[in-house]
C-alpha positions as CSV (number, residue, x, y, z in Angstrom):
1,M,53.3,-37.9,135.5
2,K,51.2,-38.1,138.6
3,S,51.5,-41.5,140.2
4,K,48.6,-43.8,139.7
5,R,47.2,-46.9,141.5
6,I,46.5,-49.8,139.2
7,A,44.2,-52.7,140.2
8,Y,45.0,-56.0,138.5
9,S,42.6,-58.9,139.2
10,L,42.9,-62.5,138.1
11,C,40.7,-65.6,138.2
12,G,41.8,-68.3,140.6
13,E,41.2,-71.3,138.3
14,G,44.2,-73.1,136.9
15,F,47.6,-71.9,135.9
16,G,46.7,-70.0,132.8
17,H,45.6,-66.7,134.3
18,Y,48.8,-66.4,136.3
19,G,50.9,-67.6,133.4
20,R,49.8,-64.8,131.0
21,S,49.4,-62.1,133.6
22,I,52.7,-62.3,135.5
23,G,54.7,-61.0,132.5
24,I,52.3,-58.0,132.0
25,I,52.4,-57.2,135.7
26,K,56.2,-57.2,135.9
27,S,56.6,-55.2,132.7
28,L,54.1,-52.5,133.8
29,A,55.8,-52.3,137.2
30,F,59.1,-51.8,135.5
31,R,57.8,-49.2,133.1
32,F,56.0,-47.2,135.8
33,P,58.1,-47.5,138.9
34,D,56.3,-44.6,140.5
35,H,52.9,-46.2,140.1
36,S,51.6,-48.9,142.4
37,I,50.0,-52.2,141.2
38,D,47.7,-54.0,143.5
39,V,47.1,-57.5,142.4
40,Y,43.8,-59.1,143.5
41,C,43.4,-62.9,143.2
42,Y,42.4,-66.0,145.0
43,D,43.1,-69.8,145.3
44,Y,45.6,-71.1,142.8
45,T,46.7,-67.7,141.3
46,F,47.0,-66.3,144.8
47,D,49.3,-69.1,145.8
48,M,51.4,-68.7,142.6
49,M,51.7,-64.9,143.1
50,T,52.7,-65.1,146.7
51,R,55.4,-67.7,145.8
52,D,56.9,-65.5,143.2
53,K,60.0,-64.0,144.8
54,D,60.8,-61.7,141.9
55,L,57.8,-59.4,142.2
56,P,58.8,-55.7,141.9
57,D,58.6,-53.5,145.0
58,N,55.7,-51.6,143.6
59,V,53.5,-54.7,143.3
60,T,51.4,-56.0,146.2
61,V,49.3,-59.2,146.2
62,N,45.9,-59.2,147.9
63,K,43.5,-62.0,148.5
64,I,39.8,-61.6,147.5
65,P,36.7,-63.8,147.5
66,G,36.5,-66.0,144.4
67,F,34.6,-68.9,142.8
68,R,35.9,-72.4,142.2
69,F,34.2,-74.7,139.7
70,R,33.2,-78.2,140.8
71,H,33.8,-81.3,138.6
72,N,32.2,-84.7,138.6
73,K,33.9,-88.1,138.2
74,K,33.8,-87.7,134.5
75,S,35.7,-84.5,134.7
76,K,32.8,-82.3,133.7
77,V,32.2,-79.0,135.3
78,V,29.0,-79.4,137.2
79,F,27.1,-76.2,137.1
80,L,24.5,-76.9,139.8
81,R,27.1,-78.3,142.2
82,T,29.3,-75.3,141.6
83,I,26.4,-72.9,142.3
84,L,24.3,-74.7,144.9
85,F,26.5,-77.0,146.8
86,S,29.7,-75.1,147.5
87,R,29.7,-73.1,150.8
88,K,32.6,-71.0,149.6
89,N,30.9,-70.1,146.4
90,W,27.7,-69.3,148.2
91,I,29.6,-66.9,150.5
92,T,31.4,-65.3,147.5
93,G,28.1,-65.0,145.6
94,L,26.4,-63.3,148.5
95,K,29.2,-60.8,148.9
96,L,29.0,-59.9,145.2
97,L,25.2,-59.7,145.4
98,W,25.4,-57.3,148.3
99,I,27.8,-55.1,146.4
100,E,25.3,-55.1,143.5
101,I,22.5,-54.1,145.9
102,I,24.6,-51.2,147.1
103,R,25.2,-50.2,143.5
104,F,21.6,-50.4,142.2
105,I,19.6,-49.6,145.3
106,I,21.4,-48.3,148.4
107,Q,23.8,-45.8,146.7
108,P,21.1,-44.1,144.5
109,V,18.8,-43.7,147.5
110,V,21.6,-42.2,149.7
111,K,22.6,-39.9,146.8
112,L,19.2,-38.3,147.0
113,F,20.2,-36.9,150.4
114,D,23.9,-36.7,150.1
115,K,25.4,-36.2,146.6
116,K,29.0,-36.6,148.0
117,T,28.3,-40.0,149.6
118,T,31.2,-42.4,149.8
119,I,29.0,-45.4,150.8
120,A,30.1,-47.4,147.8
121,Y,33.8,-47.0,148.6
122,E,33.3,-47.6,152.3
123,W,31.5,-50.9,151.7
124,T,34.1,-52.2,149.2
125,K,37.4,-50.9,150.5
126,K,37.9,-54.0,152.7
127,Y,38.2,-56.0,149.5
128,V,39.8,-53.5,147.1
129,K,41.8,-50.3,147.8
130,D,41.3,-47.1,145.9
131,F,42.6,-47.2,142.2
132,D,42.7,-45.1,139.1
133,L,42.5,-47.9,136.5
134,A,41.7,-51.6,136.6
135,I,42.9,-54.5,134.5
136,V,40.9,-57.7,134.7
137,D,41.6,-61.3,133.7
138,W,38.3,-63.1,134.0
139,E,37.5,-62.1,137.6
140,P,34.0,-60.8,138.6
141,L,34.7,-58.6,141.7
142,I,36.7,-55.8,140.2
143,P,34.3,-55.1,137.2
144,I,31.4,-54.7,139.8
145,I,33.5,-52.3,141.9
146,C,34.5,-50.4,138.8
147,K,30.9,-49.8,138.0
148,L,30.2,-48.9,141.6
149,R,33.1,-46.4,141.8
150,N,32.7,-45.2,138.2
151,K,36.2,-46.4,137.2
152,K,37.3,-47.6,133.8
153,Y,38.8,-51.0,133.2
154,I,40.6,-53.1,130.6
155,S,39.9,-56.8,130.3
156,I,42.5,-59.3,129.0
157,D,41.4,-62.9,128.2
158,S,40.2,-65.3,125.5
159,I,36.9,-66.3,127.0
160,H,35.1,-63.1,125.9
161,L,35.3,-64.4,122.3
162,L,32.3,-66.5,123.3
163,E,30.3,-63.2,123.5
164,Y,32.0,-61.0,120.9
165,A,32.9,-63.3,118.0
166,A,30.7,-64.2,115.0
167,Y,30.7,-68.0,114.6
168,R,30.0,-70.2,111.7
169,K,27.9,-73.3,112.3
170,E,30.3,-76.0,111.2
171,G,32.0,-78.0,114.0
172,F,29.4,-77.2,116.7
173,S,26.4,-79.3,117.7
174,I,23.0,-78.1,119.0
175,K,24.2,-78.8,122.5
176,D,27.2,-76.7,121.9
177,W,25.0,-73.8,120.8
178,Y,23.0,-74.2,124.0
179,Y,26.2,-74.2,126.1
180,L,27.3,-71.1,124.2
181,L,24.1,-69.3,125.2
182,V,24.6,-70.2,128.8
183,N,28.2,-69.0,128.7
184,K,27.2,-65.7,127.1
185,L,24.7,-65.1,130.0
186,L,27.5,-66.0,132.5
187,I,29.9,-63.6,130.8
188,K,27.3,-60.7,131.0
189,V,27.0,-61.3,134.7
190,W,30.6,-62.3,135.5
191,S,32.5,-59.8,133.4
192,P,30.4,-57.3,131.4
193,L,31.8,-55.3,128.5
194,S,34.8,-53.4,129.6
195,N,36.0,-50.0,128.2
196,I,38.7,-51.8,126.3
197,S,38.7,-55.6,125.8
198,L,42.0,-57.2,124.6
199,I,41.3,-60.7,123.3
200,T,44.2,-63.1,123.1
201,T,43.9,-65.7,120.3
202,I,45.9,-67.8,117.9
203,Y,43.1,-67.6,115.3
204,N,41.6,-64.4,114.2
205,F,37.9,-64.5,114.6
206,K,35.5,-62.0,113.0
207,I,34.2,-59.7,115.8
208,R,30.5,-58.9,115.8
209,N,29.9,-55.3,114.5
210,K,28.2,-54.1,117.7
211,Y,31.4,-54.8,119.7
212,A,34.0,-53.7,117.1
213,S,34.7,-50.4,118.8
214,K,35.6,-52.0,122.1
215,I,37.4,-55.2,121.1
216,Y,41.0,-55.6,120.0
217,E,42.6,-59.0,119.2
218,V,46.2,-59.7,120.1
219,G,48.3,-62.8,119.8
220,P,49.3,-65.4,122.4
221,L,50.4,-64.2,125.8
222,V,53.0,-66.4,127.4
223,R,55.6,-66.4,130.2
224,K,59.0,-64.8,129.7
225,E,60.6,-68.2,130.0
226,M,58.9,-69.3,126.8
227,V,60.3,-66.4,124.8
228,E,63.8,-67.0,126.2
229,I,63.9,-70.6,125.1
230,K,62.3,-70.1,121.7
231,D,65.6,-70.4,120.0
232,Q,66.6,-73.5,122.0
233,V,63.7,-75.7,120.9
234,V,64.5,-79.3,120.0
235,Y,62.3,-82.3,119.1
236,E,63.1,-85.3,121.2
237,D,61.1,-88.5,120.9
238,F,58.5,-88.1,123.6
239,I,55.0,-86.5,124.0
240,L,54.6,-84.2,127.0
241,V,51.3,-84.6,128.9
242,Y,50.0,-82.2,131.6
243,V,47.0,-83.6,133.4
244,R,45.3,-82.0,136.4
245,K,44.2,-84.2,139.3
246,V,40.5,-83.9,138.4
247,V,40.9,-85.6,135.0
248,R,43.6,-88.2,135.8
249,A,41.1,-91.1,136.1
250,T,39.9,-90.5,132.6
251,I,43.1,-89.6,130.7
252,L,45.8,-91.8,132.3
253,P,44.2,-95.2,131.6
254,V,44.2,-94.3,127.9
255,I,47.7,-93.0,128.0
256,K,48.8,-96.3,129.7
257,K,47.5,-98.2,126.6
258,F,49.2,-95.9,124.2
259,T,52.5,-97.8,124.1
260,S,53.8,-96.7,120.7
261,E,55.1,-93.4,122.1
262,K,57.2,-92.4,125.1
263,I,55.1,-90.3,127.4
264,I,56.3,-87.7,130.0
265,V,53.4,-86.9,132.4
266,F,53.3,-83.9,134.7
267,T,50.6,-84.0,137.4
268,E,50.1,-82.8,140.9
269,D,49.7,-84.9,144.1
270,L,49.9,-88.3,142.5
271,T,49.4,-90.9,145.2
272,E,51.4,-94.1,145.4
273,I,48.3,-96.1,144.5
274,E,47.7,-94.1,141.4
275,R,51.4,-94.2,140.4
276,E,51.3,-98.0,140.6
277,Q,47.9,-98.1,138.8
278,Y,49.0,-96.0,135.9
279,S,52.7,-97.0,135.6
280,A,54.0,-98.5,132.4
281,S,57.4,-98.8,130.8
282,H,56.7,-96.0,128.3
283,I,55.5,-93.5,130.9
284,Q,57.5,-91.3,133.2
285,F,55.8,-89.2,136.0
286,H,56.8,-85.9,137.3
287,D,55.4,-83.6,140.0
288,V,54.5,-80.1,138.7
289,D,57.6,-78.0,138.8
290,P,57.4,-75.0,136.4
291,K,61.1,-74.9,135.6
292,I,61.4,-78.6,134.9
293,F,58.1,-78.5,132.9
294,V,59.4,-75.7,130.7
295,D,62.5,-77.7,129.9
296,Y,60.5,-80.8,128.9
297,L,58.2,-78.6,126.9
298,R,61.2,-77.2,125.0
299,R,62.4,-80.7,124.2
300,S,59.1,-82.5,123.5
301,K,57.9,-83.3,120.0
302,A,54.2,-82.7,120.9
303,V,52.0,-81.8,123.8
304,L,48.7,-83.3,125.2
305,S,46.5,-81.7,127.8
306,T,43.1,-80.3,128.4
307,S,42.1,-77.5,126.1
308,G,43.4,-74.6,128.2
309,Y,44.3,-71.6,126.2
310,T,47.6,-70.7,127.9
311,L,49.4,-74.0,127.4
312,I,48.1,-74.1,123.8
313,S,49.6,-70.7,123.4
314,E,53.0,-71.7,124.9
315,S,53.1,-74.8,122.7
316,V,52.4,-73.0,119.4
317,I,55.0,-70.3,120.4
318,L,57.5,-73.1,120.7
319,K,56.1,-74.8,117.5
320,K,54.9,-77.9,119.3
321,P,51.8,-79.7,118.0
322,F,49.1,-79.9,120.5
323,F,46.3,-82.4,121.3
324,A,43.6,-80.7,123.2
325,I,41.1,-82.5,125.4
326,V,37.8,-80.6,125.9
327,L,36.2,-81.0,129.2
328,G,32.5,-81.5,129.1
329,G,29.6,-79.7,130.8
330,I,28.1,-76.3,130.4
331,L,31.4,-74.4,131.0
332,G,33.2,-76.5,128.4
333,F,32.4,-74.4,125.4
334,E,35.4,-72.1,126.0
335,Q,37.7,-75.2,125.6
336,K,35.7,-76.2,122.6
337,L,36.5,-72.8,121.1
338,S,40.2,-73.3,121.9
339,L,40.2,-76.6,120.1
340,Y,38.3,-75.0,117.2
341,S,41.1,-72.3,117.0
342,L,43.8,-75.0,117.2
343,Q,42.3,-77.0,114.3
344,K,41.5,-73.9,112.2
345,S,45.1,-72.7,112.5
346,G,46.4,-76.2,111.6
347,C,48.5,-76.5,114.7
348,G,47.0,-79.6,116.3
349,D,43.9,-81.6,117.0
350,G,41.8,-82.9,119.8
351,C,38.5,-84.2,121.0
352,T,36.1,-84.1,123.9
353,I,37.0,-86.0,127.0
354,K,34.0,-88.3,126.3
355,D,35.6,-89.3,122.9
356,F,39.1,-89.5,124.1
357,N,40.5,-93.0,123.3
358,I,43.6,-94.7,121.9
359,D,42.5,-94.4,118.3
360,K,42.4,-90.6,118.7
361,L,45.9,-90.7,120.1
362,Q,47.3,-92.9,117.3
363,D,45.7,-90.6,114.7
364,F,47.3,-87.6,116.3
365,S,50.7,-89.4,116.6
366,S,50.6,-90.1,112.8
367,K,50.0,-86.4,112.1
368,I,52.7,-84.9,114.4
369,A,55.1,-84.4,111.5
370,H,52.5,-82.6,109.5
371,F,51.5,-80.3,112.4
372,T,55.1,-79.6,113.0
373,E,55.6,-78.6,109.4
374,V,52.6,-76.3,109.6
375,L,53.9,-74.7,112.8
376,Q,57.3,-74.1,111.2
377,S,55.5,-72.0,108.5
378,K,53.8,-69.8,111.1
379,D,55.2,-66.9,113.0
380,F,53.5,-66.8,116.3
381,V,55.0,-64.3,118.7
382,D,54.4,-63.4,122.3
383,D,52.3,-60.3,122.4
384,T,52.9,-59.5,126.1
385,E,55.0,-56.4,125.4
386,R,52.5,-55.3,122.8
387,V,49.7,-55.5,125.4
388,C,51.9,-53.6,127.8
389,D,52.4,-50.9,125.1
390,I,48.7,-50.6,124.7
391,I,48.1,-50.4,128.5
392,S,51.0,-48.0,128.9
393,E,49.5,-45.6,126.4
394,V,46.2,-45.6,128.3
395,I,47.9,-45.1,131.6
396,S,49.9,-42.1,130.2
397,D,46.8,-40.5,128.7
398,M,43.5,-41.6,130.3
399,S,41.6,-39.3,128.0
400,V,42.0,-41.7,125.1
401,F,40.4,-44.5,126.9
402,D,36.9,-44.7,125.3
403,N,38.3,-44.3,121.7
404,F,41.5,-46.2,122.0
405,V,40.4,-49.4,120.2
406,R,39.5,-47.3,117.2
407,I,42.9,-45.6,117.4
408,L,44.6,-49.0,117.4
409,Q,42.4,-50.2,114.5
410,E,43.3,-47.1,112.4
411,R,47.0,-47.6,113.1
412,D,46.7,-51.2,111.9
413,A,44.9,-50.1,108.8
414,M,47.6,-47.6,108.0
415,L,50.4,-50.2,108.5
416,K,48.6,-52.7,106.2
417,G,48.0,-49.9,103.7
């Protein structure tokens, strides 16, 4: 097979994008040693990728412009502050806008005089090298460049459920539906419909008919370490809490009052003043160290964190009940959807950060045994290798690209039959 160049781009927000992508990247690199994989990322995921000392030789990491969301003191994502009052986001936005101008205006005009023009490639090669196929995890630059260079791409994420799934009305307020509309508009701009969209979920949503030929649902995607410790899980008498810096001031005061359970807290850059402020006999603090965190996750009896999909996935894979805290603001609907999936699957509970209080924690604590029993009856498996199988088939035969979701659906129907 002729060697190919694969572009793999990741969003820079939080740990989740790195956590679910690193296994896919390494597996593809192992399966296709003659192909090159150029990883494009920024901020947190760039730091994580460059720290990884076990990357295969055919994987390179490249930094690209990227957006970072801004939060207020109540831990809500502030849309206007993110868009209007961030110099870095302004610069990134202008770069993306310029690429779109090239795509919609400059390139068509130039093609009138020079049909073999390479203006699109020349203007974007400083960000992204040439590639044959792209894989995107909720990152906006590569989809735009794919359209510009007429390349196909696969998206892997959970957030596209906001656009593709058919929802029932229960559990969502009028404000939620407004937020959903805004999120759908953002998705159309940020990451439009790909040739193949792989949706990772713990709860099977009904996909809207108009998207059925492009969307394929897969199970949780977790790090290799989670799969390796799955048979070593125990349930010790503590709840594991992962709390990011931006939400500490809201979550930790409630945790401090929750004295009926032993709490192990992982958080980054905790100051001495904060440590003293939130310390209590039932709380133990740790800096974020992935290896230590995984061990505590393996031994915990339940997990509490914001409603990020990756940690929820890792928890249910290890059969740990999860309490999900949904951050507010316009961009909080994705987390609301993660909580909805968690509740519908019977694997945990949660609330919005505005409603987070000790009563919610005590109620969750009283149901941990029930959630654990439900989880024991479920067979969640890591679908990383399954996703790699799908991508590998496409890499091996690019001609199936546009019809591949239908091929997968037909295979599933035959297996069920």
